[in-house]
Residue frames as qw, qx, qy, qz and C-alpha x, y, z in Angstrom:
[[0.790, 0.434, -0.071, -0.427, -22.39, 35.47, -27.21],
 [0.810, -0.162, 0.530, 0.194, -21.19, 32.04, -28.35],
 [0.055, 0.536, -0.597, -0.595, -18.84, 31.80, -31.29],
 [0.787, 0.305, -0.285, -0.454, -19.77, 29.82, -34.40],
 [0.417, 0.335, -0.835, 0.133, -17.21, 27.24, -33.30],
 [0.222, -0.091, 0.755, -0.610, -18.92, 26.82, -29.94],
 [0.706, 0.224, 0.150, -0.655, -22.31, 26.43, -31.58],
 [0.689, 0.383, -0.559, -0.255, -20.95, 23.88, -34.06],
 [0.196, 0.274, -0.881, 0.332, -19.38, 21.91, -31.24],
 [0.446, 0.036, 0.585, -0.677, -22.63, 21.90, -29.25],
 [0.761, 0.310, -0.103, -0.560, -24.63, 20.73, -32.25],
 [0.536, 0.376, -0.755, -0.041, -22.12, 17.98, -32.92],
 [0.042, -0.143, 0.869, -0.471, -22.38, 16.76, -29.35],
 [0.614, 0.162, 0.364, -0.681, -26.20, 16.81, -29.56],
 [0.740, 0.367, -0.407, -0.392, -26.15, 14.73, -32.81],
 [0.336, 0.308, -0.871, 0.182, -23.82, 12.19, -31.17],
 [0.320, -0.029, 0.724, -0.610, -26.24, 11.80, -28.23],
 [0.737, 0.277, 0.072, -0.613, -29.22, 11.31, -30.56],
 [0.667, 0.398, -0.598, -0.199, -27.32, 8.75, -32.69],
 [0.106, 0.291, -0.885, 0.347, -26.09, 6.91, -29.59],
 [0.616, -0.399, -0.582, -0.350, -29.68, 6.34, -28.38],
 [0.666, -0.712, -0.052, -0.217, -30.41, 5.61, -24.69],
 [0.072, 0.673, -0.673, 0.299, -27.43, 5.62, -22.37],
 [0.494, 0.021, -0.857, 0.142, -26.43, 2.52, -20.45],
 [0.071, 0.021, 0.617, -0.783, -28.00, 4.16, -17.38],
 [0.585, 0.121, 0.002, -0.802, -31.36, 4.04, -19.12],
 [0.592, 0.132, -0.740, -0.290, -31.19, 0.36, -20.03],
 [0.758, -0.355, 0.309, -0.452, -33.11, -2.10, -17.90],
 [0.243, 0.350, -0.905, -0.001, -31.28, -5.31, -17.14],
 [0.859, -0.210, 0.005, -0.468, -33.25, -8.51, -16.48],
 [0.445, -0.422, 0.788, -0.054, -32.17, -11.79, -15.02],
 [0.748, 0.315, -0.458, -0.362, -31.79, -14.64, -17.54],
 [0.537, -0.370, 0.717, -0.246, -31.89, -18.05, -15.85],
 [0.480, 0.290, -0.747, -0.356, -31.18, -21.31, -17.65],
 [0.688, -0.132, 0.552, -0.452, -33.57, -24.12, -16.70],
 [0.697, 0.410, -0.479, -0.341, -32.59, -26.36, -19.65],
 [0.753, -0.294, 0.577, -0.116, -32.17, -30.12, -19.30],
 [0.018, 0.405, -0.803, -0.436, -30.22, -32.52, -21.52],
 [0.809, 0.267, 0.365, -0.376, -32.05, -34.89, -23.87],
 [0.367, -0.133, 0.792, 0.469, -31.47, -37.35, -26.71],
 [0.345, 0.599, 0.720, 0.060, -34.84, -36.52, -28.33],
 [0.221, 0.052, 0.270, 0.936, -34.87, -33.83, -31.00],
 [0.245, -0.533, -0.529, -0.613, -38.60, -33.29, -30.61],
 [0.516, -0.628, -0.507, 0.288, -38.45, -32.32, -26.93],
 [0.051, 0.864, -0.046, 0.500, -38.40, -28.69, -25.82],
 [0.792, -0.338, -0.320, 0.396, -35.55, -29.23, -23.38],
 [0.349, 0.182, -0.094, 0.914, -34.12, -25.66, -23.68],
 [0.254, -0.836, -0.476, -0.097, -35.77, -23.20, -21.27],
 [0.356, 0.137, -0.194, 0.904, -34.42, -19.69, -20.67],
 [0.226, -0.773, -0.578, 0.129, -36.37, -17.70, -18.10],
 [0.207, 0.446, -0.017, 0.870, -36.47, -13.89, -18.18],
 [0.456, -0.633, -0.586, 0.221, -37.17, -12.48, -14.72],
 [0.187, 0.220, -0.134, 0.948, -37.67, -8.92, -13.46],
 [0.106, -0.613, -0.677, 0.393, -39.93, -7.24, -10.99],
 [0.009, -0.575, -0.014, 0.818, -39.74, -4.03, -13.01],
 [0.108, -0.051, 0.696, 0.708, -40.16, -4.95, -16.71],
 [0.459, 0.531, 0.461, -0.543, -43.27, -3.69, -18.43],
 [0.690, 0.683, 0.009, -0.239, -42.15, -4.19, -21.98],
 [0.499, -0.407, 0.634, 0.428, -39.60, -5.58, -24.39],
 [0.572, 0.568, -0.349, -0.478, -38.85, -6.19, -28.02],
 [0.733, -0.102, 0.669, 0.072, -38.78, -9.72, -29.37],
 [0.425, 0.666, -0.402, -0.463, -37.17, -10.37, -32.76],
 [0.861, 0.044, 0.489, 0.134, -36.87, -13.45, -34.94],
 [0.222, 0.812, -0.389, -0.374, -34.06, -13.10, -37.43],
 [0.919, 0.339, -0.199, -0.030, -32.71, -15.41, -40.08],
 [0.809, -0.439, 0.189, 0.341, -29.56, -17.29, -38.94],
 [0.108, -0.777, 0.406, 0.468, -26.18, -15.90, -40.04],
 [0.293, -0.195, 0.849, 0.395, -25.67, -18.90, -42.34],
 [0.593, 0.519, 0.479, -0.387, -29.10, -18.47, -44.08],
 [0.412, 0.736, -0.317, -0.434, -27.40, -17.47, -47.36],
 [0.024, 0.438, -0.885, -0.156, -25.56, -20.80, -47.49],
 [0.594, 0.108, 0.721, -0.339, -28.65, -23.04, -47.19],
 [0.274, 0.233, -0.702, -0.614, -29.09, -25.13, -50.33],
 [0.527, -0.238, -0.783, -0.227, -31.12, -27.97, -48.83],
 [0.393, -0.428, 0.336, -0.741, -33.47, -27.22, -45.95],
 [0.445, -0.109, -0.887, 0.054, -34.51, -29.86, -43.45],
 [0.387, -0.295, 0.283, -0.826, -37.61, -29.45, -41.28],
 [0.735, -0.142, -0.608, -0.263, -38.70, -33.10, -40.98],
 [0.649, -0.630, 0.259, -0.338, -39.37, -34.31, -37.41],
 [0.472, 0.394, -0.767, 0.183, -36.78, -36.59, -35.84],
 [0.770, -0.466, 0.038, -0.434, -38.23, -39.08, -33.37],
 [0.741, 0.181, -0.576, 0.293, -35.11, -41.16, -32.80],
 [0.384, -0.013, -0.643, 0.663, -34.44, -41.73, -29.11],
 [0.338, -0.240, 0.087, -0.906, -37.87, -40.23, -28.30],
 [0.135, -0.341, -0.913, 0.178, -40.45, -41.65, -25.90],
 [0.197, -0.191, -0.124, -0.954, -43.37, -39.41, -26.76],
 [0.067, -0.361, -0.887, 0.282, -45.84, -40.46, -24.12],
 [0.093, -0.612, -0.453, -0.642, -49.22, -38.84, -24.77],
 [0.184, -0.256, -0.558, 0.768, -50.24, -36.13, -22.34],
 [0.168, -0.342, -0.445, -0.810, -53.47, -35.07, -23.96],
 [0.032, 0.286, 0.710, -0.643, -56.09, -33.62, -21.60],
 [0.422, 0.501, 0.156, -0.739, -58.39, -32.10, -24.19],
 [0.319, 0.169, 0.835, 0.415, -60.22, -33.71, -27.11],
 [0.350, 0.590, 0.183, -0.705, -62.31, -31.83, -29.63],
 [0.695, 0.551, 0.448, 0.116, -63.63, -32.00, -33.18],
 [0.441, -0.177, 0.298, 0.828, -61.00, -30.51, -35.55],
 [0.311, 0.849, 0.426, 0.025, -62.06, -27.34, -37.33],
 [0.423, -0.030, 0.157, 0.892, -60.60, -24.34, -39.17],
 [0.079, 0.873, 0.472, -0.094, -62.10, -20.89, -39.17],
 [0.409, 0.377, 0.083, 0.827, -61.05, -17.64, -40.84],
 [0.283, -0.641, -0.495, 0.513, -61.29, -14.92, -38.22],
 [0.093, 0.887, 0.012, -0.453, -60.31, -11.93, -40.33],
 [0.665, 0.063, 0.472, 0.575, -58.81, -11.28, -43.78],
 [0.256, 0.827, -0.067, -0.496, -57.85, -8.60, -46.28],
 [0.744, 0.636, -0.203, -0.029, -55.98, -8.75, -49.57],
 [0.340, 0.664, -0.585, 0.319, -52.67, -8.85, -47.72],
 [0.109, -0.330, 0.782, -0.518, -53.42, -10.44, -44.36],
 [0.735, -0.252, -0.483, -0.405, -55.38, -13.34, -42.88],
 [0.286, -0.374, 0.707, -0.527, -56.01, -14.53, -39.29],
 [0.731, -0.038, -0.590, -0.339, -56.95, -18.22, -39.07],
 [0.483, -0.430, 0.584, -0.491, -57.96, -20.24, -36.07],
 [0.605, 0.132, -0.765, -0.174, -57.70, -24.04, -35.59],
 [0.722, -0.395, 0.408, -0.395, -59.12, -26.51, -33.17],
 [0.359, 0.390, -0.843, -0.090, -57.11, -29.77, -33.13],
 [0.758, -0.221, -0.563, -0.244, -58.22, -33.21, -32.11],
 [0.765, -0.484, -0.330, 0.268, -56.09, -33.39, -28.95],
 [0.184, 0.750, -0.265, 0.577, -54.21, -30.86, -26.84],
 [0.525, 0.004, -0.698, 0.487, -52.26, -31.14, -23.61],
 [0.018, 0.147, 0.494, -0.857, -54.26, -28.43, -21.75],
 [0.073, 0.576, 0.808, 0.101, -58.04, -28.23, -21.53],
 [0.060, -0.513, -0.204, 0.832, -58.06, -24.44, -21.24],
 [0.307, 0.653, 0.608, 0.332, -60.75, -22.82, -23.38],
 [0.234, -0.417, -0.048, 0.877, -59.90, -19.24, -24.31],
 [0.406, 0.807, 0.411, -0.123, -62.26, -16.81, -26.07],
 [0.434, -0.078, 0.356, 0.824, -60.66, -15.14, -29.12],
 [0.225, 0.819, 0.394, -0.352, -62.18, -11.77, -30.09],
 [0.326, 0.032, 0.407, 0.853, -61.80, -9.98, -33.43],
 [0.257, -0.231, -0.191, -0.919, -64.00, -6.90, -33.48],
 [0.655, -0.183, 0.227, -0.697, -67.49, -8.18, -32.59],
 [0.854, 0.117, -0.473, -0.182, -66.71, -11.79, -33.42],
 [0.437, -0.552, 0.645, -0.297, -65.90, -14.28, -30.64],
 [0.824, 0.163, -0.523, -0.146, -64.62, -17.83, -31.12],
 [0.573, -0.581, 0.510, -0.274, -63.91, -20.30, -28.35],
 [0.930, -0.055, 0.364, -0.020, -62.03, -23.58, -28.21],
 [0.639, 0.722, -0.248, 0.098, -59.23, -22.60, -30.66],
 [0.850, -0.396, 0.103, 0.331, -55.89, -24.25, -29.96],
 [0.545, -0.095, 0.336, 0.762, -53.94, -22.35, -32.63],
 [0.273, 0.907, 0.188, -0.262, -54.10, -18.89, -34.21],
 [0.650, 0.046, 0.378, 0.658, -52.13, -18.21, -37.36],
 [0.164, 0.849, -0.002, -0.502, -51.31, -14.79, -38.83],
 [0.696, 0.248, 0.493, 0.459, -50.61, -15.05, -42.57],
 [0.049, 0.774, -0.122, -0.620, -49.15, -12.37, -44.88],
 [0.794, 0.552, 0.243, 0.077, -49.28, -12.43, -48.67],
 [0.203, -0.772, 0.477, 0.367, -45.74, -12.27, -50.14],
 [0.009, 0.394, -0.799, -0.455, -44.34, -13.28, -53.55],
 [0.596, 0.051, -0.478, -0.643, -47.75, -14.45, -54.77],
 [0.630, -0.226, -0.743, -0.004, -48.38, -16.78, -51.85],
 [0.543, -0.755, -0.012, -0.368, -49.46, -16.67, -48.23],
 [0.487, 0.315, -0.660, 0.477, -46.71, -16.86, -45.62],
 [0.672, -0.656, -0.342, -0.030, -47.43, -17.89, -42.00],
 [0.335, 0.609, -0.335, 0.636, -45.45, -15.38, -39.95],
 [0.150, -0.333, 0.586, -0.724, -46.78, -15.56, -36.40],
 [0.627, -0.306, -0.666, -0.266, -48.68, -18.18, -34.36],
 [0.271, -0.380, 0.543, -0.698, -50.14, -18.24, -30.88],
 [0.466, -0.254, -0.846, -0.051, -51.47, -21.27, -28.93],
 [0.352, -0.591, 0.039, -0.724, -54.07, -19.63, -26.63],
 [0.854, -0.415, -0.267, -0.165, -54.44, -22.64, -24.35],
 [0.826, -0.347, -0.118, 0.429, -50.80, -22.53, -23.16],
 [0.113, -0.955, 0.054, 0.268, -49.45, -19.17, -24.30],
 [0.640, -0.213, 0.490, 0.552, -46.79, -20.39, -26.70],
 [0.412, 0.841, -0.037, -0.349, -45.81, -18.15, -29.62],
 [0.699, -0.050, 0.461, 0.544, -43.71, -18.74, -32.71],
 [0.269, 0.887, -0.015, -0.374, -42.50, -16.12, -35.23],
 [0.682, -0.025, 0.470, 0.560, -40.52, -16.14, -38.46],
 [0.069, 0.568, -0.218, -0.791, -39.43, -13.54, -41.01],
 [0.756, 0.573, -0.006, -0.315, -40.42, -13.59, -44.66],
 [0.900, -0.040, 0.287, 0.326, -38.19, -16.10, -46.53],
 [0.206, -0.639, 0.381, 0.635, -34.96, -14.75, -48.08],
 [0.501, 0.577, -0.291, -0.576, -34.73, -14.41, -51.85],
 [0.329, 0.370, -0.840, -0.224, -33.15, -17.79, -52.52],
 [0.032, 0.132, 0.961, -0.241, -35.60, -19.83, -50.33],
 [0.343, -0.368, -0.564, -0.656, -39.25, -20.37, -51.00],
 [0.719, -0.581, -0.272, -0.268, -40.04, -21.29, -47.40],
 [0.212, 0.448, -0.692, 0.524, -38.36, -21.35, -43.98],
 [0.571, -0.294, -0.763, 0.074, -38.98, -23.38, -40.84],
 [0.477, -0.775, 0.071, -0.407, -40.28, -22.48, -37.43],
 [0.553, 0.232, -0.681, 0.420, -37.95, -23.34, -34.53],
 [0.210, -0.075, -0.660, 0.717, -37.95, -21.87, -31.04],
 [0.273, -0.733, -0.553, -0.286, -41.09, -20.79, -29.11],
 [0.174, 0.183, -0.410, 0.876, -41.45, -17.97, -26.64],
 [0.311, -0.630, -0.703, 0.110, -43.76, -17.10, -23.78],
 [0.041, 0.375, -0.082, 0.922, -45.08, -13.67, -22.67],
 [0.594, -0.551, -0.151, -0.566, -46.78, -13.03, -19.37],
 [0.500, -0.543, 0.581, -0.344, -46.68, -14.66, -15.93],
 [0.624, 0.292, -0.709, -0.149, -45.03, -18.01, -16.62],
 [0.668, -0.385, 0.514, -0.375, -45.87, -20.98, -14.42],
 [0.287, 0.330, -0.882, -0.177, -45.05, -24.71, -14.70],
 [0.754, -0.059, 0.501, -0.421, -47.28, -27.74, -14.52],
 [0.873, 0.236, 0.400, 0.148, -45.60, -30.49, -16.49],
 [0.554, 0.275, 0.230, 0.751, -44.09, -27.83, -18.69],
 [0.075, -0.332, -0.164, 0.926, -43.90, -24.01, -18.63],
 [0.101, 0.584, 0.674, 0.442, -47.01, -22.19, -19.83],
 [0.075, 0.017, 0.181, -0.981, -48.90, -18.90, -19.53],
 [0.091, 0.511, 0.841, -0.153, -52.54, -19.12, -18.42],
 [0.080, -0.028, -0.256, -0.963, -54.49, -16.81, -20.79],
 [0.266, 0.424, 0.750, -0.431, -58.15, -16.06, -20.19],
 [0.477, 0.790, 0.330, -0.198, -58.85, -13.95, -23.31],
 [0.461, -0.092, 0.434, 0.768, -57.21, -13.02, -26.61],
 [0.327, 0.836, 0.305, -0.317, -58.24, -9.89, -28.53],
 [0.570, 0.092, 0.431, 0.693, -56.91, -9.17, -32.01],
 [0.167, 0.812, 0.116, -0.547, -56.89, -5.59, -33.34],
 [0.746, 0.434, 0.388, 0.323, -56.68, -5.73, -37.15],
 [0.235, 0.958, 0.000, 0.162, -55.75, -2.08, -37.56],
 [0.229, -0.845, 0.476, -0.082, -52.72, -2.38, -35.29],
 [0.765, 0.271, -0.583, 0.040, -51.83, -6.04, -36.01],
 [0.046, -0.427, 0.687, -0.586, -51.77, -6.57, -32.28],
 [0.632, -0.313, -0.706, -0.075, -52.91, -9.26, -29.85],
 [0.331, -0.556, 0.355, -0.675, -54.31, -8.23, -26.48],
 [0.593, -0.052, -0.794, 0.124, -53.89, -10.84, -23.76],
 [0.529, -0.609, 0.202, -0.555, -55.58, -11.15, -20.36],
 [0.412, 0.266, -0.840, 0.233, -53.91, -13.39, -17.81],
 [0.703, -0.500, -0.488, -0.134, -55.45, -15.63, -15.12],
 [0.636, -0.234, -0.378, 0.631, -52.62, -14.58, -12.78],
 [0.098, -0.872, -0.232, 0.419, -53.61, -10.92, -13.20],
 [0.157, -0.586, 0.374, 0.701, -52.56, -8.24, -15.62],
 [0.717, 0.625, 0.300, -0.078, -52.67, -7.98, -19.35],
 [0.401, -0.420, 0.480, 0.657, -50.29, -7.54, -22.28],
 [0.617, 0.729, 0.041, -0.294, -50.24, -6.40, -25.93],
 [0.594, -0.209, 0.591, 0.504, -48.08, -8.13, -28.54],
 [0.452, 0.804, 0.079, -0.379, -47.88, -5.96, -31.66],
 [0.778, 0.250, 0.347, 0.460, -46.38, -6.77, -35.01],
 [0.157, -0.827, 0.060, 0.537, -44.03, -3.85, -35.46],
 [0.271, 0.706, -0.503, -0.418, -42.01, -4.82, -38.56],
 [0.826, 0.013, 0.557, 0.088, -41.58, -7.71, -40.94],
 [0.456, 0.739, -0.371, -0.328, -39.34, -8.22, -43.96],
 [0.908, 0.273, -0.317, 0.028, -36.93, -10.73, -45.44],
 [0.324, 0.482, -0.630, 0.516, -34.44, -10.22, -42.67],
 [0.106, -0.050, -0.796, 0.594, -36.51, -10.29, -39.47],
 [0.367, -0.648, -0.516, -0.423, -39.85, -9.96, -37.73],
 [0.166, 0.180, -0.481, 0.842, -40.06, -7.53, -34.83],
 [0.436, -0.625, -0.620, -0.188, -42.68, -7.64, -32.06],
 [0.050, -0.435, 0.340, -0.832, -43.34, -4.96, -29.47],
 [0.527, -0.407, -0.743, 0.066, -44.54, -6.37, -26.12],
 [0.137, -0.464, 0.245, -0.840, -46.21, -4.16, -23.53],
 [0.401, -0.355, -0.812, 0.233, -47.32, -5.35, -20.08],
 [0.251, -0.780, -0.230, -0.525, -49.84, -3.27, -18.15],
 [0.532, -0.765, 0.295, -0.211, -48.02, -4.13, -14.92],
 [0.161, 0.556, -0.812, 0.071, -44.79, -5.92, -13.97],
 [0.883, -0.164, -0.426, -0.110, -44.83, -9.64, -13.25],
 [0.597, -0.744, 0.275, -0.124, -43.64, -10.33, -9.76],
 [0.191, 0.692, -0.696, -0.007, -40.01, -11.43, -9.54],
 [0.572, -0.227, 0.767, -0.184, -40.98, -14.95, -8.27],
 [0.730, 0.342, 0.587, 0.071, -41.90, -15.99, -11.80],
 [0.366, -0.048, 0.460, 0.807, -40.70, -15.16, -15.31],
 [0.357, 0.625, 0.188, -0.668, -42.33, -12.43, -17.36],
 [0.678, 0.591, -0.301, -0.317, -41.11, -14.07, -20.59],
 [0.663, -0.358, 0.649, 0.108, -39.26, -17.21, -21.64],
 [0.465, 0.521, -0.587, -0.410, -37.68, -19.01, -24.53],
 [0.815, -0.083, 0.558, -0.132, -38.42, -22.68, -25.26],
 [0.523, 0.637, -0.494, -0.276, -36.36, -24.64, -27.77],
 [0.988, -0.104, 0.110, 0.013, -34.43, -27.88, -28.31],
 [0.164, 0.762, -0.627, -0.004, -30.78, -28.98, -28.21],
 [0.994, -0.097, 0.049, 0.023, -29.33, -32.45, -28.67],
 [0.676, -0.198, 0.203, 0.680, -25.94, -31.53, -30.20],
 [0.032, -0.573, 0.135, 0.808, -24.66, -28.43, -31.94],
 [0.105, 0.123, -0.718, -0.677, -25.52, -30.02, -35.30],
 [0.293, -0.429, -0.818, -0.248, -28.96, -31.11, -34.08],
 [0.192, -0.478, -0.513, 0.687, -30.50, -28.07, -32.35],
 [0.132, 0.839, 0.419, 0.321, -32.81, -25.12, -32.79],
 [0.154, -0.937, 0.240, -0.200, -30.70, -23.13, -30.29],
 [0.891, 0.042, -0.269, 0.363, -27.04, -24.00, -29.73],
 [0.457, 0.070, -0.244, 0.852, -25.42, -20.78, -28.61],
 [0.138, -0.913, -0.382, -0.028, -26.45, -17.72, -26.64],
 [0.411, 0.214, -0.146, 0.874, -24.88, -14.27, -26.36],
 [0.267, -0.858, -0.440, 0.018, -25.82, -11.49, -24.01],
 [0.295, 0.503, -0.136, 0.801, -24.87, -7.95, -23.16],
 [0.415, -0.536, -0.578, 0.454, -24.81, -6.70, -19.58],
 [0.030, -0.971, -0.232, -0.050, -25.76, -3.22, -18.52],
 [0.140, -0.934, 0.308, 0.118, -22.83, -0.93, -19.18],
 [0.838, -0.145, 0.439, 0.290, -20.82, -3.86, -20.59],
 [0.079, 0.740, -0.420, -0.519, -18.07, -3.18, -23.11],
 [0.191, 0.286, -0.866, -0.363, -18.40, -6.51, -24.85],
 [0.838, -0.084, -0.197, -0.503, -20.76, -9.35, -25.56],
 [0.410, -0.339, 0.826, -0.184, -20.59, -12.63, -23.62],
 [0.760, 0.235, -0.395, -0.459, -21.14, -15.92, -25.48],
 [0.295, -0.310, 0.883, -0.193, -21.40, -19.57, -24.53],
 [0.304, -0.116, -0.883, -0.338, -22.98, -22.84, -25.58],
 [0.529, -0.448, -0.141, -0.707, -26.58, -22.84, -24.35],
 [0.857, -0.330, -0.391, -0.053, -26.20, -25.98, -22.22],
 [0.624, 0.001, -0.396, 0.674, -23.18, -24.50, -20.44],
 [0.086, -0.506, 0.027, -0.858, -24.95, -21.24, -19.53],
 [0.258, -0.318, -0.779, 0.474, -26.12, -20.73, -15.93],
 [0.028, -0.873, -0.476, 0.105, -27.52, -17.24, -15.42],
 [0.401, 0.063, 0.068, 0.912, -26.73, -13.59, -16.15],
 [0.110, 0.753, 0.345, -0.549, -28.04, -10.07, -15.94],
 [0.399, 0.149, 0.582, 0.693, -28.68, -8.84, -19.46],
 [0.270, 0.560, 0.110, -0.775, -30.04, -5.85, -21.41],
 [0.654, 0.467, -0.344, -0.486, -30.06, -7.89, -24.62],
 [0.622, -0.187, 0.760, -0.026, -30.11, -11.67, -25.30],
 [0.593, 0.440, -0.478, -0.476, -29.56, -13.61, -28.52],
 [0.653, -0.148, 0.735, -0.112, -30.24, -17.33, -28.83],
 [0.755, 0.554, -0.092, -0.338, -29.54, -19.23, -32.01],
 [0.907, -0.004, 0.321, 0.272, -27.01, -21.08, -34.13],
 [0.030, 0.808, -0.405, -0.428, -23.73, -20.21, -35.85],
 [0.012, -0.253, 0.885, 0.392, -23.44, -23.49, -37.82],
 [0.632, -0.023, -0.399, -0.664, -26.22, -25.21, -39.79],
 [0.470, -0.131, 0.776, -0.400, -28.30, -27.82, -37.99],
 [0.112, -0.090, -0.911, -0.387, -29.95, -30.91, -39.45],
 [0.061, -0.583, -0.779, 0.222, -33.04, -29.95, -37.45],
 [0.104, 0.924, 0.350, -0.111, -35.12, -27.01, -38.76],
 [0.654, 0.029, 0.130, 0.745, -32.09, -25.73, -40.64],
 [0.154, 0.489, 0.247, 0.822, -33.69, -22.42, -41.71],
 [0.400, -0.766, -0.502, 0.043, -35.42, -21.66, -38.41],
 [0.139, 0.830, -0.108, 0.530, -34.73, -18.14, -37.10],
 [0.417, -0.004, -0.561, 0.715, -32.57, -17.03, -34.18],
 [0.312, -0.817, -0.465, -0.140, -34.35, -15.21, -31.35],
 [0.319, 0.255, -0.270, 0.872, -33.49, -11.89, -29.80],
 [0.362, -0.788, -0.495, 0.064, -34.88, -10.31, -26.64],
 [0.415, 0.091, -0.088, 0.901, -33.96, -6.62, -26.15],
 [0.137, -0.400, -0.096, -0.901, -35.11, -3.14, -25.21],
 [0.420, -0.486, -0.734, 0.222, -36.44, -4.17, -21.82],
 [0.029, -0.437, 0.027, -0.898, -38.30, -1.29, -20.23],
 [0.158, -0.275, -0.773, 0.550, -39.92, -0.42, -16.96],
 [0.256, 0.558, 0.341, -0.712, -42.45, 2.00, -18.40]]
């Protein structure tokens, strides 16, 4: 028979295992490849981080307020077209319209068709029995502090997403910054994901995606507050390792004029984080990736940092 001391020691060990969470042996590492290019234009998405794995079937994506958010007194989200040659690349023209797809007292899903868009892809968007086609932008709004806050957007025609937390107490509003991609990423002029259908589940606050390259995914709003917004992404099958299964798109001109200036990552079994300026990074194997800023930028000052973590193969 075990003594009370033995039992106490065993229980302590069990608690430590639970608190520690998955061991490093359980963590899935993915390849992070930097395909960024230098630019002088602050309105160009020149930052591109590719996440590649032939095993990944899910991950967590988090947008979190920058570490300096509490110091922001004057926000700046105005576009900066200095040193920009914004040649039009519009392939789609349509009559602008706005449609409310679903709403409750606390939530609203709104779709927009814009006058011009760079891809002509027409994607049906389903909410229960309702189907809308030709939408270029879907916005998810949440009522907070007596006003509606736009917290998540998807561009169905090219698969770009943006997310932001609820504004901190001292700010009435915060900016969007980086975009991210989910699904088989390909490139034609710029990276994109070819989506053939979007399905929104109001009860789960989730978006179901079907891809032209095969497979499907679900992007679910898991948590949102004044610190962060957390999304759970599930793929029904891995994306082949010859193309990214997810990606980050952002901009960098200088450290003081960037939506992403630094990245940090943690390798499988690593005892410390690695960090480097984004434009100096090459590639790494990572179980967690952070991309953001540690000093305020004149461009989208309040825009959130982005975190990719909890990669999983099942």
